[in-house]
C-alpha positions as CSV (number, residue, x, y, z in Angstrom):
1,M,-72.3,-5.4,-12.4
2,I,-71.6,-8.6,-14.4
3,F,-69.1,-6.6,-16.9
4,I,-67.3,-5.1,-13.7
5,L,-67.2,-8.1,-12.1
6,Y,-65.8,-9.9,-15.1
7,G,-63.7,-7.2,-15.6
8,Y,-62.2,-7.2,-11.9
9,V,-61.3,-11.0,-12.5
10,M,-59.5,-10.8,-15.6
11,F,-57.3,-8.0,-14.3
12,N,-56.5,-10.0,-11.4
13,T,-55.8,-12.8,-13.6
14,I,-53.1,-10.9,-15.8
15,M,-51.7,-9.4,-12.5
16,N,-51.2,-12.9,-11.1
17,Q,-49.6,-14.4,-14.1
18,A,-47.1,-11.2,-14.3
19,L,-46.1,-12.1,-10.9
20,K,-45.6,-15.1,-11.5
21,W,-43.2,-14.5,-14.9
22,C,-41.7,-11.8,-12.3
23,L,-40.9,-14.8,-10.2
24,V,-39.6,-16.6,-12.4
25,C,-37.1,-13.9,-13.6
26,L,-35.9,-13.4,-10.1
27,L,-34.9,-17.3,-9.9
28,I,-33.4,-16.8,-13.0
29,I,-31.6,-13.8,-12.7
30,P,-30.7,-13.0,-8.9
31,L,-30.9,-9.4,-7.8
32,N,-27.1,-9.4,-7.4
33,K,-24.6,-7.3,-8.8
34,N,-22.0,-10.0,-8.4
35,N,-24.3,-11.9,-11.4
36,L,-24.4,-9.0,-13.7
37,V,-22.5,-9.0,-17.2
38,N,-18.9,-7.5,-17.1
39,G,-19.7,-3.7,-16.9
40,M,-22.9,-3.5,-16.3
41,D,-24.1,-0.3,-14.0
42,G,-23.0,0.1,-10.8
43,Q,-20.3,-3.1,-10.8
44,I,-16.9,-2.6,-10.0
45,Y,-15.1,-3.5,-13.1
46,L,-11.3,-3.3,-13.9
47,V,-9.2,-3.8,-17.3
48,D,-5.7,-5.2,-17.8
49,K,-4.6,-2.0,-19.9
50,T,-0.5,-3.0,-19.3
51,N,-0.2,-3.6,-23.5
52,D,-2.0,-0.3,-24.5
53,S,0.0,2.0,-21.9
54,G,3.6,1.7,-22.7
55,I,4.7,0.6,-19.3
56,D,7.1,-2.2,-20.5
57,F,9.0,-2.4,-16.7
58,V,10.0,-6.0,-15.9
59,H,11.1,-6.8,-12.3
60,Y,13.5,-9.7,-12.9
61,A,14.3,-11.6,-9.8
62,P,15.4,-15.1,-10.5
63,R,15.1,-17.5,-7.1
64,P,16.1,-21.2,-6.8
65,R,13.7,-23.6,-5.2
66,W,13.9,-24.0,-1.4
67,C,14.2,-27.7,-1.9
68,E,17.8,-27.1,-3.9
69,I,19.1,-25.1,-0.9
70,G,20.6,-27.0,1.9
71,P,18.9,-26.7,5.3
72,S,21.3,-25.9,7.3
73,V,24.7,-24.3,7.9
74,V,27.7,-24.3,9.7
75,G,29.5,-21.4,11.2
76,A,28.6,-18.0,11.9
77,A,27.0,-15.7,9.0
78,T,27.9,-11.9,9.0
79,N,27.3,-9.0,7.1
80,E,30.5,-7.9,6.2
81,G,31.8,-11.6,5.2
82,L,28.8,-13.4,3.7
83,N,31.0,-16.4,2.4
84,L,30.1,-19.6,4.3
85,V,28.9,-22.4,2.0
86,F,26.5,-24.7,2.8
87,E,28.5,-27.5,3.9
88,E,26.5,-29.7,6.1
89,E,23.7,-31.1,3.5
90,R,25.8,-30.9,0.5
91,E,22.9,-29.8,-1.5
92,F,23.6,-27.8,-4.7
93,W,21.7,-25.2,-6.6
94,K,21.1,-27.3,-9.7
95,S,21.4,-24.0,-12.4
96,N,25.1,-24.0,-11.7
97,D,25.8,-27.2,-10.1
98,R,27.8,-26.3,-7.1
99,L,27.4,-25.2,-3.6
100,L,25.8,-21.8,-3.0
101,T,27.5,-19.2,-0.6
102,L,25.8,-17.1,2.1
103,D,26.1,-14.3,0.0
104,E,24.3,-16.0,-2.9
105,F,21.8,-17.5,-0.7
106,A,21.0,-14.1,0.3
107,N,21.0,-12.2,-2.8
108,I,18.9,-14.8,-5.1
109,H,16.9,-15.9,-2.9
110,L,16.2,-13.9,0.4
111,I,16.5,-10.6,-0.8
112,K,14.5,-10.6,-4.2
113,M,11.6,-12.9,-2.7
114,N,10.3,-10.0,-1.3
115,G,9.9,-7.9,-4.4
116,S,10.1,-4.1,-4.9
117,G,7.4,-1.3,-5.2
118,G,6.6,2.0,-7.0
119,A,4.9,5.2,-6.5
120,W,2.4,7.6,-8.3
121,I,4.4,10.8,-8.6
122,D,3.5,14.2,-10.5
123,Y,7.3,14.9,-10.9
124,D,6.9,17.6,-13.8
125,L,4.1,19.1,-12.0
126,D,1.7,19.1,-15.0
127,E,-1.4,17.6,-12.6
128,D,-1.4,14.3,-14.0
129,W,0.3,11.1,-12.3
130,D,3.5,9.9,-13.3
131,L,4.8,6.3,-12.1
132,Y,8.3,5.4,-10.8
133,L,9.1,2.0,-10.2
134,V,11.9,0.1,-8.4
135,N,13.8,-3.0,-9.5
136,C,15.2,-5.5,-7.2
137,Q,17.6,-6.9,-9.5
138,G,20.8,-5.0,-8.5
139,E,23.5,-4.0,-10.5
140,E,24.6,-7.3,-11.8
141,N,22.6,-6.9,-14.8
142,N,22.3,-3.2,-14.9
143,I,19.0,-3.0,-14.6
144,T,18.2,0.4,-12.9
145,N,14.7,2.0,-11.2
146,T,12.6,3.5,-14.3
147,L,10.1,6.6,-13.9
148,Y,7.8,6.9,-16.6
149,E,5.8,10.4,-17.7
150,N,2.4,10.2,-18.2
151,I,1.4,11.8,-21.4
152,G,-2.0,11.4,-21.5
153,N,-5.2,9.1,-23.4
154,G,-3.6,6.4,-20.9
155,R,0.0,6.5,-22.3
156,F,3.0,6.5,-20.4
157,I,6.6,7.2,-21.9
158,R,9.8,6.0,-20.6
159,T,12.3,8.5,-19.4
160,S,16.1,8.3,-19.2
161,N,18.8,10.1,-17.9
162,T,16.4,11.9,-15.3
163,G,18.7,11.1,-12.5
164,S,16.6,8.9,-10.6
165,E,17.8,6.0,-11.9
166,D,19.4,3.4,-9.4
167,V,21.0,0.0,-9.9
168,G,20.9,-1.0,-6.0
169,E,18.6,-3.9,-4.9
170,G,15.6,-2.1,-4.6
171,M,12.8,-2.4,-2.3
172,S,10.8,0.7,-1.4
173,V,9.9,4.1,-2.5
174,S,8.4,7.1,-0.8
175,V,7.4,10.3,-2.0
176,A,7.8,13.5,-0.3
177,D,8.6,17.3,-0.3
178,Y,11.0,17.1,2.1
179,D,12.8,20.3,1.3
180,N,9.3,22.4,1.1
181,D,10.5,23.8,-2.2
182,G,7.2,22.8,-4.1
183,D,8.4,19.7,-6.1
184,P,7.9,15.9,-5.2
185,D,11.2,14.4,-4.3
186,L,12.0,10.4,-3.8
187,F,13.0,8.5,-1.4
188,V,14.6,4.9,-2.2
189,T,15.1,1.8,0.0
190,N,17.9,-1.0,-1.0
191,Y,19.5,-3.8,0.3
192,G,22.6,-2.2,1.5
193,D,21.8,1.5,1.4
194,F,18.9,4.2,0.6
195,K,18.7,6.9,-1.6
196,L,17.4,10.6,-1.4
197,F,16.7,11.7,-4.8
198,R,16.0,15.8,-4.9
199,N,14.0,16.8,-7.3
200,N,15.6,19.9,-9.4
201,G,12.3,20.9,-10.8
202,N,13.2,20.7,-14.1
203,K,12.4,16.8,-15.2
204,T,15.5,15.9,-13.4
205,F,16.4,14.7,-10.3
206,S,20.1,14.9,-8.0
207,D,21.3,12.2,-5.6
208,V,21.4,14.2,-2.2
209,S,22.1,11.0,-0.3
210,S,25.4,12.0,0.9
211,I,24.4,15.9,1.6
212,A,21.0,15.2,3.8
213,F,22.4,12.4,5.6
214,P,26.0,13.5,6.9
215,E,26.3,11.0,9.6
216,G,26.5,8.3,6.9
217,I,24.3,5.7,5.7
218,K,24.3,2.4,7.4
219,D,25.1,-0.9,5.5
220,S,21.6,-2.4,5.9
221,W,18.6,-4.5,4.7
222,Y,15.7,-1.6,4.6
223,G,12.3,-2.1,4.1
224,G,9.5,0.5,3.7
225,S,9.7,4.3,5.2
226,T,7.0,7.1,5.9
227,W,7.2,10.6,6.2
228,G,5.4,12.9,8.7
229,D,6.0,16.0,11.0
230,Y,6.2,14.2,14.3
231,D,7.4,17.4,15.8
232,L,5.2,19.6,13.9
233,D,7.8,22.2,13.3
234,G,6.8,22.5,9.5
235,D,9.1,19.9,7.8
236,L,8.9,16.3,7.2
237,D,10.7,13.9,9.2
238,L,11.6,10.4,7.9
239,Y,11.0,6.8,9.2
240,V,12.6,3.8,7.8
241,A,12.0,0.1,8.4
242,G,15.3,-2.3,8.7
243,Y,14.5,-5.6,7.8
244,V,16.6,-9.1,8.4
245,D,20.1,-9.1,10.1
246,F,21.7,-12.0,8.5
247,S,24.5,-11.7,11.4
248,R,22.0,-12.4,14.1
249,R,20.9,-16.1,14.0
250,P,20.8,-19.2,16.2
251,Q,23.7,-21.5,15.2
252,Y,22.7,-24.5,13.1
253,T,19.4,-23.0,11.8
254,N,17.6,-23.6,8.6
255,L,18.1,-20.4,7.2
256,R,14.9,-21.0,4.9
257,F,12.7,-18.1,6.6
258,P,13.3,-14.5,7.7
259,M,12.3,-16.0,11.1
260,D,15.6,-17.7,11.5
261,F,17.1,-14.3,11.6
262,G,17.1,-11.5,14.1
263,G,15.4,-7.9,12.9
264,L,17.6,-4.9,12.2
265,P,16.7,-1.9,13.9
266,N,14.8,0.8,12.6
267,T,15.4,4.4,12.4
268,I,13.9,7.9,12.6
269,Y,15.4,10.9,11.2
270,R,14.6,14.6,12.3
271,N,14.5,17.2,9.4
272,N,16.9,19.9,10.3
273,G,15.5,22.1,8.3
274,D,18.0,23.0,5.8
275,G,18.5,19.9,3.4
276,T,19.8,17.6,6.3
277,F,18.5,14.8,8.9
278,K,19.8,13.6,12.3
279,D,19.3,10.4,13.6
280,L,17.4,10.6,16.9
281,T,16.5,7.4,17.2
282,S,17.7,6.3,20.6
283,E,16.8,9.7,21.7
284,L,12.8,9.4,21.0
285,N,12.7,5.9,22.5
286,V,11.5,4.3,19.2
287,L,14.8,1.5,19.3
288,S,13.8,-0.6,22.2
289,D,10.8,-1.8,20.6
290,A,11.9,-1.9,17.0
291,S,14.4,-4.3,15.6
292,R,11.6,-6.9,14.5
293,K,12.2,-7.4,11.0
294,S,10.0,-4.6,9.8
295,M,8.2,-4.1,6.7
296,Q,6.3,-1.3,6.1
297,V,6.0,1.6,8.5
298,L,4.0,5.0,8.7
299,F,2.8,8.5,10.7
300,H,-0.5,8.7,11.6
301,D,-2.1,10.7,14.7
302,F,-4.4,7.8,15.5
303,N,-5.5,9.2,18.9
304,E,-6.2,12.5,17.4
305,D,-4.0,14.6,20.1
306,G,-2.3,17.0,17.2
307,F,0.8,14.3,16.9
308,P,2.0,11.9,14.9
309,D,2.4,8.3,16.2
310,I,3.9,5.3,14.5
311,F,2.8,2.1,13.5
312,V,5.1,-0.8,12.0
313,A,4.1,-3.8,10.4
314,N,6.8,-6.7,11.3
315,D,7.4,-9.8,9.9
316,T,7.0,-13.1,12.0
317,D,7.5,-10.7,15.1
318,A,4.8,-8.5,17.2
319,N,4.0,-5.5,15.3
320,G,5.3,-2.2,16.6
321,F,2.7,0.9,17.8
322,Y,4.3,4.1,19.5
323,L,2.2,6.7,20.8
324,N,3.8,10.6,20.3
325,Q,4.0,12.0,23.5
326,G,3.9,15.6,22.2
327,N,7.7,16.2,23.6
328,G,10.0,15.0,21.3
329,T,9.5,11.3,22.5
330,F,7.4,8.4,22.0
331,K,5.9,5.5,24.0
332,V,5.8,2.1,23.3
333,F,2.1,1.0,23.2
334,S,2.2,-2.0,20.9
335,G,0.7,-4.3,23.5
336,P,-2.5,-2.0,24.8
337,S,-2.9,-0.9,21.0
338,G,-4.3,-4.5,20.2
339,L,-1.8,-4.5,17.2
340,S,0.5,-6.7,18.6
341,T,0.0,-9.3,16.7
342,T,3.0,-11.8,16.0
343,D,1.9,-13.0,12.0
344,G,4.3,-12.3,8.9
345,S,2.9,-8.7,8.7
346,M,3.7,-6.7,5.0
347,G,1.5,-3.7,3.9
348,I,-0.6,-1.5,5.9
349,E,-3.9,0.5,4.8
350,I,-5.4,3.3,7.1
351,G,-9.1,4.1,6.2
352,D,-12.3,4.9,8.2
353,I,-14.0,1.5,7.0
354,N,-17.4,2.0,8.7
355,N,-17.5,5.8,8.5
356,D,-17.5,6.4,12.4
357,G,-14.9,8.8,12.1
358,L,-11.8,6.9,13.6
359,S,-9.0,5.5,11.7
360,D,-9.2,1.9,11.5
361,I,-6.2,-0.3,10.0
362,V,-5.7,-3.0,7.4
363,Y,-2.7,-4.9,7.3
364,T,-1.9,-7.9,5.4
365,N,0.1,-11.6,6.7
366,Y,1.6,-14.6,5.4
367,A,-0.2,-17.9,4.2
368,A,-2.3,-19.5,6.7
369,E,-2.5,-16.4,8.7
370,V,-5.7,-14.2,8.0
371,N,-5.7,-10.7,6.8
372,A,-6.4,-8.2,9.5
373,I,-8.9,-5.7,9.9
374,A,-8.6,-3.6,13.2
375,Y,-11.5,-1.0,14.0
376,L,-10.0,1.7,16.4
377,I,-12.5,1.7,19.2
378,D,-11.1,4.2,21.6
379,N,-9.0,7.1,21.2
380,K,-10.1,9.3,24.1
381,S,-9.4,7.5,27.7
382,S,-6.2,8.1,29.2
383,N,-4.2,5.2,31.6
384,D,-2.1,8.2,33.0
385,G,-4.6,10.8,32.7
386,K,-2.3,12.7,30.1
387,L,-1.5,10.6,26.7
388,R,-4.7,9.4,24.9
389,N,-4.8,5.9,24.4
390,A,-5.5,4.3,20.9
391,V,-6.9,0.7,21.0
392,F,-8.2,-1.5,18.3
393,T,-10.3,-4.4,18.4
394,Q,-9.8,-7.3,15.4
395,N,-12.9,-7.3,13.2
396,F,-14.3,-10.9,12.2
397,D,-17.4,-9.7,10.9
398,S,-16.5,-10.6,7.3
399,P,-15.5,-14.2,7.3
400,M,-15.3,-14.2,3.8
401,I,-12.1,-12.3,3.8
402,H,-10.3,-14.7,6.4
403,K,-11.4,-17.7,4.5
404,L,-10.1,-16.7,1.3
405,S,-6.7,-14.8,2.8
406,W,-5.9,-18.0,4.7
407,P,-4.2,-19.4,1.9
408,K,-2.6,-16.8,0.4
409,I,0.2,-14.3,0.8
410,S,-0.5,-10.8,0.8
411,W,1.6,-8.2,0.3
412,G,-0.3,-4.8,-1.1
413,P,-2.9,-3.6,0.2
414,G,-5.6,-1.0,-1.2
415,L,-8.3,0.6,0.7
416,F,-10.3,2.9,-1.9
417,D,-13.8,3.4,-3.1
418,L,-13.6,1.8,-6.8
419,D,-17.8,2.3,-7.4
420,N,-17.9,5.8,-5.5
421,D,-20.8,5.0,-3.6
422,G,-19.2,6.3,-0.6
423,D,-17.5,3.5,1.3
424,L,-14.2,2.0,1.2
425,D,-13.7,-1.4,-1.0
426,L,-10.8,-3.6,-0.1
427,F,-8.0,-5.1,-2.2
428,F,-5.1,-7.6,-1.6
429,A,-2.4,-8.1,-4.0
430,N,-0.9,-11.6,-3.4
431,G,1.7,-14.3,-4.2
432,H,3.5,-17.0,-3.0
433,L,7.7,-17.2,-2.4
434,N,8.3,-20.4,-3.8
435,S,7.1,-23.9,-5.0
436,V,6.8,-25.8,-1.3
437,S,3.4,-25.3,-1.7
438,G,3.0,-25.4,-5.2
439,D,2.9,-23.1,-8.0
440,N,3.9,-19.4,-6.5
441,R,1.7,-17.5,-8.8
442,Q,-1.7,-16.8,-7.2
443,S,-4.7,-14.7,-7.7
444,N,-5.5,-11.4,-6.3
445,L,-8.6,-10.5,-4.1
446,L,-10.9,-7.8,-4.1
447,F,-13.9,-7.2,-1.8
448,E,-16.8,-4.6,-2.1
449,N,-17.9,-2.7,0.7
450,N,-21.7,-3.3,1.3
451,G,-22.0,0.1,3.2
452,N,-21.8,-1.3,7.0
453,G,-18.1,-2.0,6.9
454,L,-18.9,-5.7,5.9
455,Y,-17.5,-7.3,2.4
456,K,-18.1,-9.2,0.0
457,D,-16.0,-11.1,-2.7
458,I,-16.3,-10.0,-6.0
459,S,-12.6,-11.1,-7.4
460,S,-14.1,-13.2,-10.4
461,S,-16.6,-10.7,-11.6
462,S,-14.3,-7.6,-11.3
463,G,-11.8,-8.2,-13.9
464,I,-9.2,-8.5,-11.9
465,L,-8.5,-12.6,-12.4
466,E,-8.2,-12.0,-16.0
467,A,-4.6,-10.7,-16.1
468,G,-4.1,-14.4,-14.6
469,Q,-1.9,-15.7,-11.5
470,R,0.7,-14.1,-11.0
471,I,3.6,-13.3,-7.9
472,H,1.9,-10.1,-6.8
473,R,3.8,-8.0,-4.6
474,S,3.2,-4.2,-4.3
475,A,-0.4,-2.2,-5.3
476,M,-0.4,1.2,-5.7
477,F,-3.7,3.5,-6.5
478,A,-4.2,6.8,-8.8
479,D,-6.9,7.9,-11.1
480,Y,-4.3,8.4,-13.9
481,D,-6.6,8.8,-16.7
482,D,-8.4,11.7,-14.6
483,D,-12.0,10.3,-15.3
484,G,-13.1,10.5,-11.5
485,K,-12.5,6.4,-10.9
486,I,-9.5,5.0,-8.9
487,D,-6.9,3.0,-11.0
488,M,-4.3,1.0,-9.8
489,F,-0.6,-0.4,-10.9
490,I,0.8,-3.6,-9.4
491,T,4.4,-4.8,-9.0
492,V,5.0,-8.5,-10.1
493,N,8.3,-10.2,-8.9
494,G,10.5,-12.4,-11.0
495,Q,10.1,-13.8,-14.8
496,Q,11.3,-17.3,-13.4
497,I,8.7,-19.3,-11.7
498,E,8.1,-22.8,-10.3
499,D,5.0,-25.0,-11.5
500,G,4.8,-26.9,-8.3
501,K,6.4,-30.1,-9.8
502,G,9.7,-28.8,-9.7
503,N,10.2,-27.6,-13.0
504,T,11.4,-23.8,-13.6
505,V,9.1,-22.0,-15.9
506,F,10.0,-18.5,-17.8
507,D,6.8,-17.1,-18.3
508,P,7.0,-13.7,-20.6
509,N,4.1,-12.0,-18.5
510,Q,6.0,-12.9,-15.1
511,G,7.8,-9.6,-14.0
512,R,5.8,-7.4,-15.7
513,G,3.8,-4.9,-13.7
514,I,-0.2,-4.8,-14.5
515,L,-1.8,-1.4,-14.8
516,F,-5.8,-1.6,-14.3
517,Q,-8.1,1.0,-15.6
518,N,-11.0,1.2,-13.7
519,Q,-13.6,0.8,-15.8
520,S,-16.7,0.5,-13.3
521,K,-20.1,1.9,-15.5
522,T,-21.2,3.9,-12.3
523,K,-23.2,7.0,-12.1
524,N,-22.3,7.9,-9.0
525,N,-20.4,11.5,-8.4
526,W,-16.7,12.1,-6.7
527,I,-14.6,14.6,-5.5
528,K,-10.8,14.8,-5.8
529,I,-9.0,17.0,-3.3
530,R,-5.5,18.1,-3.4
531,L,-3.9,20.0,-0.4
532,E,-0.9,22.1,0.2
533,G,0.1,23.1,3.6
534,N,1.5,26.5,4.2
535,Q,2.3,26.8,8.1
536,S,2.2,22.9,8.1
537,N,4.4,20.7,6.0
538,R,3.8,21.7,2.6
539,D,2.8,18.0,1.3
540,A,0.2,18.2,4.4
541,F,0.5,14.8,5.4
542,G,-1.5,14.3,8.7
543,T,-4.4,16.3,7.5
544,A,-7.7,15.1,8.4
545,V,-10.9,16.0,5.9
546,S,-14.2,15.2,6.7
547,L,-17.1,15.4,4.2
548,I,-20.6,15.4,4.5
549,S,-22.8,15.0,1.1
550,N,-26.7,14.1,1.4
551,K,-26.2,13.7,5.1
552,I,-23.7,10.9,4.8
553,K,-20.6,11.7,6.4
554,Q,-16.8,10.7,5.2
555,K,-13.6,11.1,6.8
556,Q,-10.1,10.1,5.3
557,F,-6.5,11.5,5.9
558,L,-3.5,11.9,3.6
559,I,-0.9,9.6,5.0
560,S,2.5,8.4,3.7
561,G,3.7,5.3,3.7
562,E,0.5,3.0,2.8
563,G,0.6,-0.1,1.0
564,Y,3.3,-2.4,0.8
565,F,6.8,-0.9,-0.3
566,S,5.1,1.8,-2.3
567,S,3.4,5.4,-2.3
568,H,-0.3,6.1,-3.5
569,A,-1.0,9.4,-5.4
570,K,-0.9,12.6,-3.1
571,E,-4.8,13.2,-3.3
572,L,-7.8,12.4,-1.3
573,Y,-10.6,10.5,-3.3
574,F,-14.4,10.4,-2.0
575,G,-17.3,8.4,-3.8
576,L,-20.5,10.6,-3.8
577,G,-22.9,8.5,-4.6
578,Q,-26.1,10.2,-6.0
579,S,-25.4,13.2,-4.1
580,N,-25.2,16.4,-6.5
581,M,-24.0,18.6,-3.9
582,I,-21.4,18.5,-1.4
583,D,-23.0,20.3,1.7
584,N,-19.7,20.7,4.2
585,I,-15.8,19.9,3.8
586,Q,-13.9,20.3,6.8
587,I,-10.1,20.4,6.8
588,K,-8.1,20.1,9.9
589,W,-4.5,20.8,8.9
590,P,-1.4,19.0,11.1
591,N,-0.9,22.5,12.9
592,G,-4.4,22.2,13.9
593,L,-6.3,24.8,12.0
594,I,-9.6,23.6,11.0
595,Q,-11.2,25.3,7.9
596,T,-15.2,24.3,6.4
597,F,-16.2,25.1,2.8
598,K,-20.1,24.7,2.1
599,D,-21.9,23.8,-1.2
600,I,-19.5,22.5,-3.4
601,L,-20.2,21.0,-6.7
602,P,-19.1,17.3,-7.0
603,N,-17.3,15.4,-10.2
604,Q,-14.2,17.7,-9.9
605,T,-10.7,18.3,-8.6
606,I,-10.1,21.1,-6.2
607,Y,-7.1,22.4,-4.5
608,F,-6.7,23.5,-1.1
609,T,-4.1,25.7,0.3
610,E,-4.0,25.8,4.4
611,G,-5.1,29.1,5.6
612,E,-6.9,30.5,2.2
613,E,-10.4,31.0,2.1
614,S,-10.7,30.2,-1.2
615,Y,-10.3,26.8,-3.3
616,S,-9.3,26.6,-7.2
617,K,-10.4,24.1,-9.4
618,I,-7.5,22.2,-11.3
619,R,-9.6,20.2,-13.9
């Protein structure tokens, strides 16, 4: 009996000591993924692989400091005759010791400061993602847009003479099979015009702009673009953003900000189905509310009535929102939607952040304006008994996002599951315009979704800061190395920067884009889905895919126009956590057809064709 009692006492003593040591360890090494060593299991970790990739593209966009430009001008400015000098203040641009003309001001400062984008595109149909990059320099230095072909093993080669080169002052690019012939085409916007490059199917493109737009292409400053089948006739229509109109300004304004000018109208083109487009802007009732210095636009069926609606992110003006009435026209719904904020909005992302099956929106804003997370809370009710509403509420449940984004200018957003745990993480590409508020280089931000729509900052532990502070602009996402984890490419604006002390600095890294490879050591499973329309548009833009795995529901949407001036890879990525089987995949095609597939194994890329009862595995 004494022996048993002694053993019991000793056992408790040992256990108490063990518990004490466990508590000490917990105090020293908190159980927080952010405190783990880079690359440890479960942590999102991205590595800069630019030097190893072969992507040597430079966005060269020199700019003077604002303080070297006269704050006001005398007279009128027009798009046709931008020859007015800065007379009133007699300020000089110090690099050439003479007065700037308004043409020089526009081209060197305002136009190029927004940067330019790029697109992931499988241009050669070899089932991997190539990269097309837009340059905002313009023909002065004969710097063209460039296409990089993915040759595997994380390497790319610069192509030449593909027909997709363009020496315009490039802004954005979107990818779409506008002619439904099975290969992806390119639509590029510029300051002055836009270009439609038709894929010839042999690794070359043809400029078909004059053929596709017989009414002519307006001389304009264009922003982003989006493709969608708004009339459900089986081909893709086009919506193009218009930005600043130099002819629209109050006299004697400062000419330092886009707000000092009026906006150019946006344009919606109907696809005629014969390789041509018709401008139907005025007929579709999207012109009256759409001259607001638009940055990025997209088609998406927010109220789930089967018809794609339109959301427009406007700079220094209220955002635009238009409900498709299903009769070939749109209803202005900007105010009631809850999205009509008047910040300097840039890029847009759509995703089901809280896994409630509804389309939430993230859009980036200017400095001293928090980036917006808007939850869709009502897409069923109606004010008139016919057209279903789409009402959003701004999310303030993640104060860290607002705190950290407040001092930064955010451009390209990203809403993807970087750790494959079944929820959408959030990325912001940041960079200022000039040296007025200090160094215009800024660090990016990455937030991990904790599973209930709340986010925590993991920027410092994720590896994204290793590339340094730069003037970041667009961010585009694709699994370029086909390992089941989402990677990203970021465009960077300019080689010439300001150090915040009045000095011009030439940084060899500035202007060179950044390729981040996702090296997160997660054991989570995944599935990638590619779609091909049959009765619907061949790209299947407007398709909603719902997935159930281990009782966890997810929903994603195939959309054109997400990001900032860029295009993500045209496939859907689902993280599955530890689920070893996908119970159910439901696909709702744009024409209303619903198909269901069951018991699908993870960790593969599968290809669905509208109306077919079976699917194929790509790799």
